[in-house]
C-alpha positions as CSV (number, residue, x, y, z in Angstrom):
1,M,30.8,-12.1,-7.0
2,A,27.5,-10.9,-6.4
3,D,25.6,-9.8,-9.9
4,P,25.8,-5.8,-9.7
5,L,22.1,-6.0,-11.3
6,Q,21.1,-7.3,-7.7
7,I,23.0,-5.4,-6.1
8,A,21.8,-2.6,-7.4
9,E,17.2,-3.9,-7.2
10,L,18.3,-4.9,-3.2
11,R,19.1,-1.4,-2.8
12,T,16.6,-0.3,-4.2
13,K,13.8,-2.3,-2.6
14,I,15.5,-1.1,0.5
15,A,15.4,2.0,0.3
16,E,11.6,1.9,-0.5
17,A,11.0,-0.3,1.9
18,K,12.3,2.3,4.2
19,T,10.1,5.7,2.7
20,A,7.6,3.1,2.9
21,L,8.4,3.0,7.0
22,H,9.0,6.2,7.2
23,R,5.6,7.3,5.4
24,L,3.5,4.7,7.7
25,M,5.4,5.7,11.1
26,L,3.9,9.1,9.7
27,G,0.5,8.1,9.2
28,D,0.6,9.1,5.8
29,K,0.0,5.4,4.8
30,E,-3.4,4.8,4.3
31,V,-5.6,2.2,1.7
32,E,-9.2,2.8,1.0
33,V,-11.8,0.3,-0.1
34,N,-14.8,1.0,-1.5
35,F,-18.0,-1.0,-0.8
36,G,-20.3,0.2,-4.1
37,V,-21.2,3.6,-5.3
38,N,-20.5,6.2,-2.2
39,R,-19.9,3.4,0.7
40,G,-16.4,2.7,1.3
41,T,-13.9,2.8,4.0
42,K,-10.6,3.9,5.1
43,W,-7.5,2.2,7.4
44,A,-3.8,1.9,7.7
45,Q,-3.4,-1.1,6.2
46,A,0.8,-2.0,7.0
47,N,1.7,-3.4,10.4
48,P,5.4,-1.9,11.1
49,D,7.0,-4.7,12.6
50,K,6.5,-6.8,9.4
51,L,8.0,-3.8,7.7
52,R,10.9,-3.8,10.0
53,A,11.4,-7.5,9.9
54,Y,11.1,-7.3,5.9
55,I,13.9,-4.0,6.0
56,N,16.1,-6.2,8.3
57,E,15.9,-9.2,6.0
58,L,16.7,-7.4,2.9
59,E,19.7,-5.8,5.0
60,T,20.8,-8.9,5.5
61,E,21.1,-10.9,2.3
62,L,22.7,-7.3,0.6
63,A,25.7,-7.8,3.0
64,G,25.8,-11.6,2.5
65,M,25.9,-10.8,-1.3
66,V,28.5,-7.6,-1.1
67,G,30.8,-10.0,1.5
68,G,30.6,-6.6,4.1
69,G,28.6,-6.5,7.1
70,A,29.2,-4.3,10.4
71,R,31.3,-7.5,12.7
72,P,29.5,-8.6,15.6
73,R,31.4,-6.6,18.8
74,G,31.3,-7.8,22.4
75,P,30.1,-5.8,25.3
76,I,31.4,-2.1,25.4
77,Y,32.9,-1.5,29.4
78,P,33.5,1.7,30.9
79,M,37.3,3.0,31.4
80,G,39.2,1.6,33.4
81,D,37.0,-1.5,34.3
82,A,39.4,-4.4,33.5
83,R,37.2,-7.5,32.9
């Protein structure tokens, strides 16, 4: 059985990563670098694809710890389409 503290930590990391992704998608996540007195620049630092991959990795790890998660599903056919 998984440690409840590890599960809680993973859930916290997932929530933080999703919040960061939300802020990034809203354009709210900027980084400022200073090159001396009154000289610097700002830019968006994170890569949303890498952040999504990180969230997926955390969620997969959590699903493995709690023994749950969604089962793989087959294709969905329209009603009356017998295959």
